[in-house]
FIDRENSE-784003 format. One record per residue (C-alpha): residue number from 1; x, y, z; residue in one letter. Coordinates in nm, 2 decimals. Example, Ala and Ser with C-alpha at 12.3 -4.5 7.8 and 13.67 -1.06 7.14 Angstrom:
2
  num       X       Y       Z  residuo
    1    1.23   -0.45    0.78        A
    2    1.37   -0.11    0.71        S
***
This chain:
338
  num       X       Y       Z  residuo
    1  -10.62   17.38   11.76        X
    2  -10.47   17.07   11.60        X
    3  -10.37   17.12   11.24        X
    4  -10.47   16.85   10.99        X
    5  -10.23   16.76   10.71        X
    6  -10.38   16.65   10.38        X
    7  -10.14   16.45   10.17        X
    8  -10.09   16.22    9.87        X
    9   -9.91   15.89    9.93        X
   10   -9.80   15.65    9.67        X
   11  -10.04   15.36    9.65        X
   12   -9.92   15.16    9.35        X
   13   -9.64   15.15    9.09        X
   14   -9.79   15.29    8.77        X
   15   -9.80   15.08    8.45        X
   16   -9.77   15.35    8.18        X
   17   -9.94   15.68    8.24        X
   18  -10.01   15.74    8.61        X
   19  -10.38   15.76    8.73        X
   20  -10.54   15.89    9.04        X
   21  -10.57   15.55    9.20        X
   22  -10.19   15.52    9.20        X
   23  -10.20   15.76    9.49        X
   24  -10.40   15.77    9.81        X
   25  -10.53   16.11    9.93        X
   26  -10.54   16.11   10.31        X
   27  -10.51   16.32   10.62        X
   28  -10.35   16.30   10.96        X
   29  -10.30   16.54   11.26        X
   30   -9.98   16.74   11.26        X
   31   -9.77   16.63   11.55        X
   32   -9.58   16.84   11.80        X
   33   -9.23   16.96   11.71        X
   34   -8.92   16.81   11.87        X
   35   -8.61   17.01   11.95        X
   36   -8.44   17.13   11.62        X
   37   -8.75   17.09   11.41        X
   38   -8.95   17.33   11.21        X
   39   -9.31   17.31   11.08        X
   40   -9.36   17.44   10.73        X
   41   -9.68   17.54   10.57        X
   42   -9.65   17.43   10.20        X
   43   -9.75   17.71    9.97        X
   44   -9.64   17.58    9.62        X
   45   -9.54   17.24    9.49        X
   46   -9.31   17.19    9.19        X
   47   -9.44   16.94    8.94        X
   48   -9.16   16.78    8.74        X
   49   -9.13   16.50    8.49        X
   50   -8.86   16.34    8.71        X
   51   -9.14   16.26    8.96        X
   52   -9.26   15.99    8.72        X
   53   -8.93   15.81    8.74        X
   54   -8.93   15.83    9.12        X
   55   -9.25   15.62    9.12        X
   56   -9.07   15.32    8.96        X
   57   -8.91   15.05    9.16        X
   58   -8.59   15.06    8.96        X
   59   -8.23   15.16    9.00        X
   60   -8.18   15.54    8.95        X
   61   -7.98   15.83    9.08        X
   62   -8.22   15.85    9.38        X
   63   -8.42   15.58    9.57        X
   64   -8.78   15.53    9.45        X
   65   -9.07   15.66    9.66        X
   66   -9.19   15.37    9.87        X
   67   -9.54   15.25    9.87        X
   68   -9.72   15.43   10.14        X
   69   -9.48   15.72   10.15        X
   70   -9.57   16.08   10.08        X
   71   -9.52   16.15    9.71        X
   72   -9.18   16.32    9.68        X
   73   -9.18   16.67    9.54        X
   74   -8.99   16.99    9.57        X
   75   -9.18   17.28    9.72        X
   76   -9.18   17.63    9.87        X
   77   -9.34   17.72   10.20        X
   78   -9.33   17.92   10.51        X
   79   -9.21   17.83   10.86        X
   80   -9.51   17.86   11.10        X
   81   -9.36   17.70   11.41        X
   82   -9.00   17.66   11.49        X
   83   -8.77   17.50   11.75        X
   84   -8.46   17.56   11.52        X
   85   -8.28   17.89   11.54        X
   86   -8.17   17.88   11.18        X
   87   -8.53   17.90   11.05        X
   88   -8.75   18.15   11.25        X
   89   -9.12   18.17   11.22        X
   90   -9.22   18.36   10.90        X
   91   -8.91   18.25   10.70        X
   92   -8.98   18.14   10.34        X
   93   -8.80   17.82   10.24        X
   94   -8.77   17.57    9.96        X
   95   -8.69   17.20    9.99        X
   96   -8.82   16.85    9.96        X
   97   -9.17   16.92   10.10        X
   98   -9.36   16.64    9.93        X
   99   -9.72   16.66    9.80        X
  100   -9.89   16.77   10.12        X
  101  -10.00   17.07   10.32        X
  102   -9.76   17.06   10.61        X
  103   -9.40   16.94   10.64        X
  104   -9.19   16.89   10.95        X
  105   -8.81   16.91   10.90        X
  106   -8.49   16.93   11.11        X
  107   -8.37   17.19   10.86        X
  108   -8.15   16.96   10.65        X
  109   -8.18   17.05   10.28        X
  110   -8.39   17.36   10.34        X
  111   -8.29   17.68   10.16        X
  112   -8.40   18.02   10.30        X
  113   -8.56   18.24   10.04        X
  114   -8.56   18.62   10.01        X
  115   -8.88   18.72    9.84        X
  116   -8.75   19.07    9.80        X
  117   -8.54   18.93    9.51        X
  118   -8.83   18.76    9.33        X
  119   -9.18   18.63    9.40        X
  120   -9.20   18.29    9.57        X
  121   -9.30   18.08    9.26        X
  122   -8.99   18.20    9.08        X
  123   -8.77   18.02    9.34        X
  124   -8.93   17.69    9.21        X
  125   -8.88   17.80    8.85        X
  126   -8.60   18.01    8.70        X
  127   -8.43   18.06    9.04        X
  128   -8.49   17.71    9.15        X
  129   -8.40   17.36    9.04        X
  130   -8.55   17.43    8.70        X
  131   -8.32   17.72    8.63        X
  132   -8.02   17.55    8.79        X
  133   -8.08   17.26    8.55        X
  134   -8.09   17.49    8.25        X
  135   -7.79   17.70    8.36        X
  136   -7.55   17.42    8.45        X
  137   -7.68   17.18    8.18        X
  138   -7.62   17.43    7.90        X
  139   -7.31   17.61    8.03        X
  140   -7.12   17.33    8.19        X
  141   -7.23   17.02    7.99        X
  142   -7.32   17.19    7.66        X
  143   -7.03   17.44    7.67        X
  144   -7.17   17.68    7.40        X
  145   -6.95   17.93    7.23        X
  146   -7.07   18.26    7.08        X
  147   -7.21   18.19    6.73        X
  148   -7.30   17.83    6.81        X
  149   -7.64   17.69    6.71        X
  150   -7.82   17.56    7.03        X
  151   -8.13   17.35    6.98        X
  152   -8.35   17.26    7.27        X
  153   -8.65   17.02    7.28        X
  154   -8.96   17.09    7.50        X
  155   -8.85   17.45    7.45        X
  156   -9.18   17.59    7.59        X
  157   -9.14   17.39    7.91        X
  158   -8.98   17.49    8.23        X
  159   -8.62   17.40    8.16        X
  160   -8.62   17.45    7.78        X
  161   -8.74   17.81    7.79        X
  162   -8.46   17.91    8.02        X
  163   -8.20   17.72    7.81        X
  164   -8.30   17.91    7.50        X
  165   -8.28   18.24    7.67        X
  166   -7.94   18.17    7.82        X
  167   -7.82   18.06    7.48        X
  168   -7.92   18.40    7.34        X
  169   -7.75   18.58    7.63        X
  170   -7.43   18.40    7.55        X
  171   -7.44   18.50    7.19        X
  172   -7.58   18.18    7.03        X
  173   -7.85   18.11    6.78        X
  174   -8.14   17.95    6.96        X
  175   -8.37   17.70    6.79        X
  176   -8.66   17.56    7.00        X
  177   -8.88   17.25    6.93        X
  178   -9.23   17.27    7.08        X
  179   -9.58   17.14    7.02        X
  180   -9.84   17.37    6.86        X
  181   -9.85   17.72    6.70        X
  182   -9.92   17.90    7.02        X
  183   -9.61   17.76    7.19        X
  184   -9.39   17.83    6.89        X
  185   -9.52   18.20    6.88        X
  186   -9.44   18.22    7.26        X
  187   -9.08   18.11    7.19        X
  188   -9.02   18.36    6.91        X
  189   -9.22   18.66    7.03        X
  190   -9.17   18.64    7.41        X
  191   -8.85   18.44    7.47        X
  192   -8.66   18.56    7.17        X
  193   -8.58   18.23    7.00        X
  194   -8.45   18.27    6.65        X
  195   -8.65   17.97    6.52        X
  196   -8.93   17.76    6.66        X
  197   -9.02   17.42    6.51        X
  198   -9.36   17.27    6.57        X
  199   -9.31   16.90    6.61        X
  200   -9.69   16.84    6.57        X
  201   -9.71   16.98    6.22        X
  202   -9.36   16.97    6.08        X
  203   -9.10   16.71    5.99        X
  204   -8.85   16.78    6.27        X
  205   -8.55   16.64    6.09        X
  206   -8.62   16.84    5.77        X
  207   -8.70   17.15    5.97        X
  208   -8.37   17.12    6.16        X
  209   -8.18   17.09    5.83        X
  210   -8.34   17.42    5.72        X
  211   -8.29   17.60    6.05        X
  212   -7.94   17.47    6.11        X
  213   -7.77   17.45    5.76        X
  214   -7.42   17.41    5.92        X
  215   -7.55   17.16    6.18        X
  216   -7.63   17.17    6.55        X
  217   -7.35   17.26    6.79        X
  218   -7.53   17.20    7.11        X
  219   -7.85   16.99    7.15        X
  220   -8.02   17.01    7.49        X
  221   -8.26   16.71    7.51        X
  222   -8.56   16.69    7.73        X
  223   -8.77   16.44    7.54        X
  224   -8.57   16.16    7.39        X
  225   -8.73   15.93    7.12        X
  226   -8.78   16.04    6.76        X
  227   -8.68   16.41    6.83        X
  228   -8.35   16.30    6.97        X
  229   -8.29   16.09    6.66        X
  230   -8.38   16.39    6.44        X
  231   -8.12   16.60    6.63        X
  232   -7.85   16.33    6.60        X
  233   -7.91   16.33    6.22        X
  234   -7.82   16.70    6.20        X
  235   -7.51   16.74    6.41        X
  236   -7.21   16.96    6.34        X
  237   -6.86   16.83    6.39        X
  238   -6.77   16.83    6.76        X
  239   -7.14   16.87    6.87        X
  240   -7.23   16.83    7.24        X
  241   -7.56   16.66    7.33        X
  242   -7.69   16.73    7.68        X
  243   -7.92   16.45    7.81        X
  244   -8.15   16.62    8.07        X
  245   -8.46   16.42    8.03        X
  246   -8.67   16.19    7.81        X
  247   -9.03   16.28    7.88        X
  248   -9.16   16.11    7.57        X
  249   -9.03   15.78    7.72        X
  250   -9.12   15.79    8.09        X
  251   -9.45   15.61    8.06        X
  252   -9.32   15.34    7.82        X
  253   -9.26   15.00    7.95        X
  254   -8.94   14.98    7.74        X
  255   -8.75   15.30    7.66        X
  256   -8.66   15.37    7.29        X
  257   -8.30   15.46    7.25        X
  258   -8.15   15.64    6.94        X
  259   -8.10   15.41    6.65        X
  260   -7.86   15.65    6.47        X
  261   -7.62   15.69    6.76        X
  262   -7.33   15.63    6.51        X
  263   -7.37   16.00    6.42        X
  264   -7.17   16.06    6.74        X
  265   -6.88   15.88    6.59        X
  266   -6.91   16.04    6.24        X
  267   -6.93   16.39    6.38        X
  268   -6.68   16.34    6.67        X
  269   -6.97   16.44    6.89        X
  270   -7.03   16.37    7.26        X
  271   -7.35   16.28    7.45        X
  272   -7.35   16.33    7.83        X
  273   -7.62   16.32    8.10        X
  274   -7.65   16.58    8.36        X
  275   -7.81   16.59    8.70        X
  276   -7.87   16.92    8.88        X
  277   -7.79   16.77    9.22        X
  278   -7.43   16.75    9.12        X
  279   -7.41   17.13    9.13        X
  280   -7.56   17.21    9.47        X
  281   -7.25   17.38    9.60        X
  282   -7.26   17.62    9.30        X
  283   -7.63   17.71    9.32        X
  284   -7.54   18.05    9.47        X
  285   -7.34   18.17    9.17        X
  286   -7.62   18.07    8.93        X
  287   -7.89   18.24    9.13        X
  288   -7.69   18.56    9.15        X
  289   -7.62   18.57    8.78        X
  290   -7.98   18.47    8.67        X
  291   -8.14   18.71    8.92        X
  292   -7.92   18.98    8.76        X
  293   -8.05   18.88    8.41        X
  294   -8.41   18.89    8.53        X
  295   -8.36   19.23    8.69        X
  296   -8.24   19.39    8.36        X
  297   -8.50   19.21    8.15        X
  298   -8.27   18.97    7.97        X
  299   -8.43   18.66    8.13        X
  300   -8.80   18.60    8.16        X
  301   -8.96   18.35    8.41        X
  302   -9.30   18.20    8.34        X
  303   -9.50   17.99    8.58        X
  304   -9.82   17.79    8.50        X
  305   -9.99   17.78    8.84        X
  306  -10.29   17.55    8.92        X
  307  -10.47   17.59    9.25        X
  308  -10.57   17.31    9.49        X
  309  -10.37   17.02    9.64        X
  310  -10.66   16.78    9.56        X
  311  -10.60   16.84    9.19        X
  312  -10.25   16.70    9.21        X
  313  -10.30   16.37    9.00        X
  314  -10.47   16.55    8.71        X
  315  -10.25   16.85    8.72        X
  316   -9.93   16.63    8.72        X
  317  -10.05   16.47    8.40        X
  318  -10.04   16.81    8.22        X
  319   -9.66   16.75    8.19        X
  320   -9.72   16.45    7.97        X
  321  -10.00   16.59    7.75        X
  322   -9.80   16.91    7.68        X
  323  -10.07   17.14    7.82        X
  324   -9.84   17.35    8.04        X
  325   -9.63   17.65    7.92        X
  326   -9.34   17.73    8.15        X
  327   -9.30   17.59    8.50        X
  328   -9.59   17.39    8.62        X
  329   -9.67   17.46    8.99        X
  330   -9.94   17.35    9.23        X
  331  -10.06   17.63    9.46        X
  332  -10.15   17.48    9.80        X
  333  -10.21   17.78   10.03        X
  334  -10.16   18.15   10.09        X
  335   -9.87   18.26   10.32        X
  336   -9.94   18.35   10.68        X
  337   -9.97   18.72   10.75        X
  338   -9.70   18.88   10.97        X
***
């Protein structure tokens, strides 16, 4: 029986917030495999703010998704047919699967997963690119020392929640910024943050002065805009600012930069961008350490899973409305039984 692949391809470059008509939902038969190829049944798709940038036709760290191409996305799946000895049938993998049901690959960039270590969704969350971003962004770029005050924005999101937990593991004071009372309780009561600031109901700059009376040593930024400015206004001498993302700006025609950047000079502080792809050769060490933390209960992983490939456009927008808590994933299918 011929398999039918359902997929979302990019139909238009969004102006502002993406809408369903910016993609085309279509189908095509799955072709026969050539030598060296594997057929992967996509089980989960990772939904990430970076995907919004990939839709723009502008210079970036990676080429944009072309009009008519399958929407780029990381995913986890299972090999269901193989002509590649490295990836036998039944093997679980992660890689750039795209927003579709089936994916054919020659094996380049695929990572074999051991689901005895953790459930499959965790490999797209804390033990995947999300966790790698938090781990290397905080430890390599932020360079926290025991006793430092670490502040993270979008702290109830996929990356931010892991950053705060690692900060606590490393002996730091963790301050999270999130939207709404429920998310702030989650940070304090479940993830162990020392302080949670609700940007929807509090003056963030004033709240940071109260929470960080000696200033911020490490600020891990996921949002940009006014919250970045509030953090810059409360730096300690020698502070390190990690620029991971700017989700508040991705749908703006013109991005707003910090007006008070001279705080970097006054406080002898540094601001540096980080990309997780620069650390691919070190992913193994991070996975081993974080899997150990998960095993002993020091690190929690939370996934927000929505079912149904066809819901992709609406589910993706949850990232920009702040509806999700933890790592947002799209569940596409159940694994094949052995």
